[in-house]
N, C-alpha and C positions, 0 to 999 in steps of 0.2 A: 150225334151223341143220344145213346140210350137214356131213359129217363130214370135207369137205374145205375146210371155209371157216375160216380162221383169225378170231380175234375182232380181231386189228389186223395189219397189214402195213406194214412201215416198211422203209426202204433199208440200215441197219443197227442193230446194237445200242446203239451212240451216240444214235439217234434216239428210243429209248424213253423214255418219261416215266416214271421211277421213281416220282414222288411221285403219279402219278395210279394207277399199280399198287398203290401201298400204299393209296391211299386207297378203291381197289376190294377191299380185304380180303386180297392178295396178299402172302404172307409168305415165299414160298418161290419160288425160280429154278430150274428144271431147264433147261439150255441144251446144244446141240449144239454141236461144235467145228469139223470140216472143212466149211469155207466158210460157216460161222456166224460163228464168233470169228477164226478165222484162215484164212488161203486155203488149201486141199489141199495136203498134203505141205509146209507151210512150218514151220518149228520156232522162228523168232524172234519172241518176243513183244513187239510195239511199246508204247512208254511210254502211249500213248493207251487200250491194252487193259488194261494194268496199272492205270493211274488208274479205269477202269471198274469193273473188279474190287474194287478197294479201296472204291471207291463203294457198290458192292453190300454189302458186308460193314459198311463205315460206318453205311448205312441200314439195318442190323438185318436184312437178308434172309439166308435161308439159300440156300445154291448149291450145285449139283452139276451137273458135266458127266456127261452121259448121252449116248455115244458108241457107234455100231457098230463103231468103228475098235476096234483091239486093240493096234496097235503100242506101242512104248515111248513114244514121242513125246507118245502121249496122258498116258501116266501123267506125264511131264516137265511137260507143259503145266498140268495139273490141279495138281500141286505148285506150280510157279511162281505160279499165280494162288491158290492157297491154298482150291480147291474140292475138294469131294468128288468122286469118280470112279466110275462104274460105265460099265465097257467091255464090249465084245462085247455090245452092248444089244438086238440084234436087233428094232430098232424098225420096224414100229410095234407089236409085241406087248406086253403090258401088264408084263411081269415087270420090266425093267430100270427103268421108270418107278415102279414100286411098291418095289422095293428102294431107289431114292435116295429116296422120300417115308418110308419106314421108318427108314431111317439118318440123316436128319434131323429124326425125330419130327414130320412135317408130313401134313397131310391135302389130297386132293386139289383140295378147293373152294377152298383157300389158296394153288395153286400156279399157273403159269403155264410152259408149256414153250415156249422159244423156239429155232427152228432155220430152215434154209435149205430145207426140202424139205415139200412138201405131203404125200407119200405113206408119209413117216416120222415126223417130228417133229410135224405138224400132226394127220395120224390118229391118231397115238398118243396125243396128248394130249386130244384131243376124244373119243376113243372111253373115256377113264377120266374124262370130266367136267373136266377142268381148262382152265384159260383157255388160249389158244394165241396166238402170234406168230410170224408168218412174216418173215423179212429175206430180202432179195435177196442171191444166192451171192456171195461176195467174189470167186470167180475161175471162168471159164468151164472150167476144167480140173476134170474130175471123172473117175469110173470109167465105163466104157461104158454099163452098165444103169443108171446115175443118169442120163447125158446123155439116154439115151431116155426116162426118165421125166419129164426136164425138159420134153420137147415136151408131152406129156400134161398138164404141171402150166401150161404157156402157154395151154392150150385152157381149163382151169378157171378160171384168173386172167384171161381176156380182159375188157379193159377195167378191170380194176384197177390202179391205180398206188399205190406204195407212197407213205406217208408221210414226208417228210424228216425 
């Protein structure tokens, strides 16, 4: 498998089959924030996301936000959703993933990384041998360097369509 190939590709986090994840041995979810759970620079958490987050916890998953972002908004969202947080993650480097796993008492083989970027979320998770799920970005708005990487992502993902 390519380091740039996610195990699954979905339209958004709500399309992920949590029962199938659990059946595959996953008990830990590491998830990105910007353009994965919320559009970039959005502070309002919709009810549907709150329900999804509660569903994770109710299903027994251990969850941590792993975000390259470091602004106060990241802390506020993690607290509102009841998730552990590793900010300033410097993904795809492994440090933040390992910190999150250690805090949750989890093993790589039982974890999945969910995010909207191949070159941070998917690459980082794959480098550590975790399962990875790519979701379509929630917004076309992003940082200039991320927008440039999106063009490379489109080449890597050519012909792949997300599962609804």
